N, C-alpha and C positions, 0 to 999 in steps of 0.2 A: 308641625306637626307630624310623627308617621304612626302614629296610633288614637283610637278612637275608640269610645264604649260602644258595642254592636247597639245597647238600645238607642242611645243618641242617634248611632247611622241608622237607624231600621224608621226610625221619625224623621229626621232630617229627607230622606231617601224615601216618606212616605209612603213607608211598608204601613206603618198604622199612625193614625190620627194622633195618639197623645204619647205623649215616654214614657205613660202606664202601663195602655195598654202594648208598646212595642217591650218592657219589661217584665209584663206580663208571656206572650209568644217564646221570650225565652225561658222563663220558669216553668213554662207552661211544655217543653220541652219542644217547640213546633220549631224552632229554629238550630243551622246545624251550619260548623262554618271549618270547612274543608273534608267535610264529612262526617266529622265527629262531631255529634250533642254536645249542643250550649244550656247550660241552667242556672248561668249567671248573667243577669243582661250585664254587669260591666266586665263581662267577654272583650279581651282588644281583640279590632278588626287591622288589617293592615292593606296599603294598597296590594291589589293581585290576589289577596281572600277569596273563595267561592266561599258564596253565605246562600244557602237553601232556605226559601221560608214556606209554610202553609198557614197559610192565613184566608179562610173562609171557607172556599172550597175547591181553590185553585193552589197549587206550588210553582213555586217558582226559585229557578234556583239563577244567580246572578253571580257576578264578579266583579269587585270592587274598583270602581276608577279614580272613584277621587273619593275622600274624607265629609267635606263638605263644615262650615262652619257656624251657618246658621238651618233655620228651612225656610226655606223659599220656597218660590211657584213653582208649580210641576213640570214645568220647561228646565228648571234648573236644577227639581229633584233627580228629572231623567239622565245627566248629568255624568252623576253619583256612581251607575252602575251599567253594567251592559251585559242585557241577559246572555248565559249561552248557552240554553234551548227553551223552546219555543212555552207557553203557560203553558202546562196540564191540570186538569180536573184531578181531584184532589181521587176522587171515587175511580179513576182508574189505576192510580199509586197503588190505593191498597185497594181492590175489588176481592180482594180473597177475603177481610174481615169484615165489608161490611154490608158484603153482599152473601150470606152463608148458605152453604145447600141447606135444599131441604131432602129432610130423611123422607119419603112416603110412606115409609112404615111407622115412623112418630102420628100419621096422621086416623082421626078418628073415621073410619067409612061411615060417607054421608054427610056428616056432619060440618064439609068446609074451616073446621077450628083442628086446631094441633094439639095433640091428649099433654094434656097434664101430666108433669112430669114425679112421680111419688111423694 
């Protein structure tokens, strides 16, 4: 076997608790292979592919070392990939989008609340 469906591989490698959750990660745009966003769970992965997964509050970037043929224990799952860089907190990756800069002039003076846009 030289290729495997991405959702299956994510499930085997324990990036998702169920295969349907792995499929939702793919269709939700939270997974990329080789830097290109994947939207189909049936996307094929090969040995050596770099997979980036944004799950929960972390972003993980791994290289596919093996495809696997079952969902085994965690120790077996860790043999399917190698971390290419340390785990990063998702908020560190896209801090500009989740932490907007507040414009002080938009606040009502003294009320402690943001002004409503008209």
